[in-house]
Wavefront OBJ file of the C-alpha trace (Angstrom):
o trace
v 9.929 -11.967 35.443
v 9.397 -14.182 38.463
v 12.067 -16.880 38.766
v 9.380 -19.453 39.321
v 7.827 -18.686 35.929
v 11.246 -18.753 34.248
v 11.899 -22.212 35.639
v 8.448 -23.409 34.587
v 8.948 -22.116 31.052
v 12.382 -23.731 30.860
v 10.944 -27.069 32.070
v 8.141 -27.005 29.479
v 10.543 -26.128 26.680
v 12.899 -28.911 27.723
v 10.035 -31.411 27.876
v 8.868 -30.428 24.396
v 12.398 -30.684 23.008
v 12.776 -34.167 24.476
v 9.326 -35.327 23.285
v 9.524 -33.919 19.747
v 11.808 -36.612 18.289
v 9.533 -39.301 19.710
v 6.426 -37.622 18.270
v 8.077 -37.282 14.879
v 9.104 -40.918 14.998
v 5.526 -41.938 15.820
v 4.176 -39.903 12.888
v 6.751 -41.457 10.600
v 5.854 -44.929 11.828
v 2.117 -44.284 11.374
v 2.662 -43.009 7.830
v 4.847 -45.990 7.015
v 2.277 -48.465 8.338
v -0.491 -46.634 6.471
v 1.419 -46.768 3.190
v 2.231 -50.446 3.650
v -1.397 -51.184 4.550
v -2.790 -49.400 1.486
v -0.273 -51.126 -0.760
v -1.239 -54.543 0.643
v -4.955 -53.718 0.271
v -4.491 -52.756 -3.380
v -2.785 -56.130 -3.964
v -5.748 -57.903 -2.298
v -3.523 -59.037 0.593
v -6.166 -58.216 3.145
v -4.742 -59.931 6.246
v -1.441 -58.173 5.706
v -3.239 -54.872 5.114
v -5.228 -55.281 8.321
v -2.060 -55.863 10.371
v -0.406 -52.703 9.033
v -3.516 -50.543 9.275
v -4.342 -51.637 12.818
v -0.860 -50.507 13.823
v -1.298 -47.247 11.902
v -4.500 -46.248 13.703
v -3.068 -47.296 17.068
v -0.324 -44.716 16.610
v -2.539 -42.178 14.828
v -6.163 -42.789 15.924
v -7.556 -39.770 14.075
v -6.155 -40.707 10.658
v -9.216 -40.905 8.414
v -7.394 -42.780 5.653
v -6.210 -45.420 8.109
v -9.731 -46.126 9.359
v -11.186 -46.077 5.857
v -8.736 -48.563 4.346
v -9.007 -50.718 7.440
v -12.793 -50.827 6.912
v -12.271 -51.705 3.262
v -9.773 -54.428 4.158
v -12.040 -56.032 6.744
v -14.980 -55.791 4.343
v -12.993 -57.399 1.523
v -11.706 -60.156 3.816
v -15.242 -60.987 4.950
v -16.786 -63.989 3.204
v -20.505 -63.961 2.370
v -20.536 -67.745 2.781
v -18.641 -69.034 5.795
v -17.419 -72.644 5.737
v -15.020 -72.561 8.686
v -13.903 -70.244 11.488
v -17.164 -68.358 11.172
v -16.661 -66.410 14.403
v -13.537 -64.791 12.967
v -15.376 -64.143 9.728
v -18.239 -62.404 11.517
v -15.713 -60.356 13.484
v -14.388 -58.999 10.190
v -17.878 -57.806 9.319
v -18.317 -56.132 12.701
v -14.934 -54.446 12.419
v -15.659 -53.211 8.886
v -18.865 -51.521 10.040
v -17.114 -50.090 13.112
v -14.343 -48.590 11.000
v -16.700 -47.083 8.403
v -18.602 -45.465 11.257
v -15.345 -44.228 12.771
v -14.539 -42.482 9.487
v -17.920 -40.743 9.617
v -17.324 -39.780 13.237
v -14.050 -38.124 12.235
v -15.297 -36.784 8.894
v -19.125 -36.663 8.701
v -19.165 -35.689 5.015
v -17.055 -38.642 3.838
v -19.169 -40.094 1.029
v -16.869 -43.070 0.453
v -17.533 -44.322 3.991
v -21.268 -43.739 3.506
v -21.196 -45.743 0.287
v -19.038 -48.410 1.904
v -21.681 -48.911 4.580
v -24.483 -48.721 2.018
v -22.868 -51.366 -0.179
v -22.211 -53.595 2.825
v -25.882 -53.368 3.858
v -27.027 -53.858 0.262
v -25.116 -57.137 0.052
v -26.623 -58.161 3.397
v -30.087 -57.565 1.875
v -30.790 -54.728 4.295
v -32.234 -52.328 1.751
v -33.529 -49.760 4.236
v -30.084 -49.256 5.767
v -28.445 -49.186 2.335
v -31.025 -46.682 1.105
v -30.347 -44.383 4.057
v -26.586 -44.238 3.553
v -26.843 -43.764 -0.218
v -29.230 -40.857 0.315
v -26.819 -39.323 2.834
v -24.116 -39.533 0.167
v -26.390 -37.751 -2.322
v -26.986 -34.968 0.182
v -23.238 -34.317 0.090
v -22.821 -34.932 -3.655
v -26.061 -34.936 -5.699
v -24.136 -36.215 -8.732
v -22.601 -39.268 -7.118
v -23.160 -41.882 -9.815
v -22.746 -44.912 -7.565
v -25.396 -43.675 -5.135
v -27.833 -42.671 -7.905
v -27.469 -45.986 -9.722
v -27.636 -48.334 -6.742
v -30.548 -46.487 -5.126
v -32.480 -46.863 -8.381
v -31.677 -50.588 -8.435
v -32.972 -50.884 -4.857
v -36.210 -49.159 -5.867
v -36.645 -51.487 -8.844
v -36.010 -54.563 -6.671
v -38.556 -53.399 -4.103
v -41.254 -52.662 -6.660
v -40.598 -55.763 -8.759
v -40.866 -58.055 -5.742
v -44.237 -56.620 -4.718
v -45.654 -56.765 -8.256
v -44.218 -60.224 -9.034
v -45.672 -61.700 -5.850
v -49.105 -60.294 -6.648
v -48.970 -61.506 -10.260
v -47.993 -64.967 -9.030
v -50.824 -64.921 -6.498
v -53.264 -63.990 -9.278
v -51.722 -66.600 -11.606
v -51.191 -64.031 -14.344
v -49.234 -65.101 -17.392
v -46.217 -63.064 -18.447
v -48.137 -61.246 -21.190
v -51.302 -60.692 -19.165
v -51.740 -57.008 -18.235
v -52.458 -56.087 -14.633
v -53.899 -52.658 -15.418
v -57.553 -53.723 -15.724
v -57.681 -55.896 -12.596
v -59.053 -54.753 -9.201
v -55.697 -55.501 -7.554
v -53.943 -52.932 -9.720
v -54.842 -49.932 -7.547
v -53.439 -51.577 -4.417
v -50.119 -52.400 -6.107
v -49.954 -48.931 -7.670
v -50.311 -47.301 -4.256
v -47.380 -49.382 -2.968
v -45.140 -49.123 -5.998
v -45.668 -45.895 -7.920
v -43.443 -43.689 -5.740
v -40.673 -46.321 -5.788
v -40.807 -46.687 -9.572
v -40.881 -42.959 -10.283
v -38.047 -42.344 -7.831
v -36.036 -45.044 -9.600
v -36.704 -43.500 -13.013
v -35.699 -40.065 -11.739
v -32.483 -41.393 -10.155
v -31.482 -43.335 -13.266
v -32.250 -40.434 -15.578
v -29.795 -38.369 -13.557
v -27.274 -41.229 -13.605
v -27.606 -41.553 -17.402
v -26.434 -37.971 -17.736
v -23.218 -38.887 -15.886
v -22.333 -42.331 -17.275
v -24.062 -43.497 -20.469
v -23.787 -47.217 -19.706
v -25.635 -50.290 -20.882
v -26.665 -51.129 -17.300
v -28.348 -47.763 -16.678
v -30.346 -48.049 -19.894
v -31.356 -51.640 -19.176
v -32.637 -50.719 -15.708
v -34.540 -47.754 -17.147
v -36.238 -50.201 -19.484
v -37.152 -52.407 -16.523
v -38.537 -49.491 -14.504
v -40.719 -48.225 -17.344
v -42.036 -51.772 -17.691
v -42.833 -51.734 -13.967
v -44.770 -48.500 -14.317
v -46.617 -49.701 -17.408
v -48.084 -52.589 -15.442
v -49.572 -50.283 -12.787
v -51.096 -47.636 -15.069
v -54.419 -48.852 -13.731
v -57.239 -48.551 -16.286
v -55.220 -46.125 -18.405
v -54.366 -47.945 -21.617
v -52.801 -44.856 -23.182
v -50.386 -44.339 -20.276
v -49.643 -48.075 -20.274
v -48.761 -48.023 -23.970
v -46.575 -44.929 -23.553
v -44.591 -46.642 -20.799
v -44.264 -49.841 -22.839
v -42.953 -47.803 -25.768
v -40.504 -46.025 -23.433
v -39.357 -49.417 -22.121
v -38.816 -50.667 -25.672
v -36.886 -47.521 -26.569
v -34.584 -47.983 -23.573
v -34.207 -51.635 -24.584
v -33.063 -50.479 -28.020
v -30.616 -48.015 -26.475
v -29.309 -50.684 -24.104
v -28.767 -53.082 -26.991
v -27.032 -50.387 -29.036
v -24.763 -49.693 -26.068
v -24.066 -53.396 -25.580
v -22.963 -53.920 -29.191
v -20.548 -50.995 -29.221
v -16.889 -52.139 -29.215
v -16.127 -49.593 -26.500
v -19.274 -50.325 -24.492
v -19.477 -49.075 -20.923
v -20.916 -51.456 -18.334
v -21.061 -51.025 -14.588
v -18.333 -53.191 -13.140
v -16.189 -51.164 -10.766
v -17.077 -47.734 -9.421
v -14.711 -46.270 -6.826
v -13.737 -49.162 -4.570
v -16.895 -51.259 -4.798
v -16.842 -53.894 -7.500
v -19.085 -54.888 -9.063
v -22.248 -52.850 -8.662
v -25.530 -54.679 -9.276
v -25.987 -55.615 -12.922
v -29.402 -56.062 -14.543
v -30.869 -59.550 -14.028
v -30.238 -62.075 -16.842
v -33.931 -62.519 -17.596
v -34.713 -58.809 -17.572
v -35.948 -56.730 -20.442
v -33.131 -55.227 -22.460
v -30.530 -57.872 -21.650
v -27.799 -58.863 -24.104
v -29.482 -62.225 -24.709
v -32.555 -60.292 -25.853
v -30.617 -58.057 -28.239
v -30.217 -58.895 -31.939
v -26.704 -60.037 -32.866
l 1 2 3 4 5 6 7 8 9 10 11 12 13 14 15 16 17 18 19 20 21 22 23 24 25 26 27 28 29 30 31 32 33 34 35 36 37 38 39 40 41 42 43 44 45 46 47 48 49 50 51 52 53 54 55 56 57 58 59 60 61 62 63 64 65 66 67 68 69 70 71 72 73 74 75 76 77 78 79 80 81 82 83 84 85 86 87 88 89 90 91 92 93 94 95 96 97 98 99 100 101 102 103 104 105 106 107 108 109 110 111 112 113 114 115 116 117 118 119 120 121 122 123 124 125 126 127 128 129 130 131 132 133 134 135 136 137 138 139 140 141 142 143 144 145 146 147 148 149 150 151 152 153 154 155 156 157 158 159 160 161 162 163 164 165 166 167 168 169 170 171 172 173 174 175 176 177 178 179 180 181 182 183 184 185 186 187 188 189 190 191 192 193 194 195 196 197 198 199 200 201 202 203 204 205 206 207 208 209 210 211 212 213 214 215 216 217 218 219 220 221 222 223 224 225 226 227 228 229 230 231 232 233 234 235 236 237 238 239 240 241 242 243 244 245 246 247 248 249 250 251 252 253 254 255 256 257 258 259 260 261 262 263 264 265 266 267 268 269 270 271 272 273 274 275 276 277 278 279 280 281 282 283 284 285 286 287
């Protein structure tokens, strides 16, 4: 073998031997900072978590867990209502979104990052962005309860707002049906796909977690559809009966000692609960 190549090989081997302890030390340091950051996050010490996790990703920039928990920490530290130091508060929001996106850059199928972004946009009342990320999560996992449930809530909120605004404009009383009015067809064309998508999503969710909240929202969605069964009294009555049945099921679920309600799913807590004045709420259930 050529002496030149022998010397080159020896030099490379020596360099690797000298660098290996340093690389191992860096890995150990990154793992230590990651563990400390996660521990601080789980104790709701978000500033401390951010310090550790920033150091962890500096040493190990491709560590998915580091970026994910850093996103969660920044998101949790962000305040929806800023009273002071608002620039720093907004920076937390920017960093949370950046880190969620970094997770998806490193691991495109990471549903927790998708749902983290979706939930962030949902709270910012950006339903289109939230919708998009929840649907991406369902493409990866069609049985993701959080995505199914929250998407259905988004669809109910969209349809309810449109219908409520029109009913207010028409000065319709609460018990006055919309189905025989000329405006019904216009609202139906805007809302029917949203309502039926919501019903489909929640029906799937109900097969995963049999909670009060799912049943209450199903009641609300059937009520939405009943009001746009334009000119079809039979279909209207069927939907009203379905809404009442889901109300009964929601009330039964609420009164069970071991009732299941949607409070914390994965790392997002709480998910949207049914509105207090909605059909099928606890205050509408017999004691």
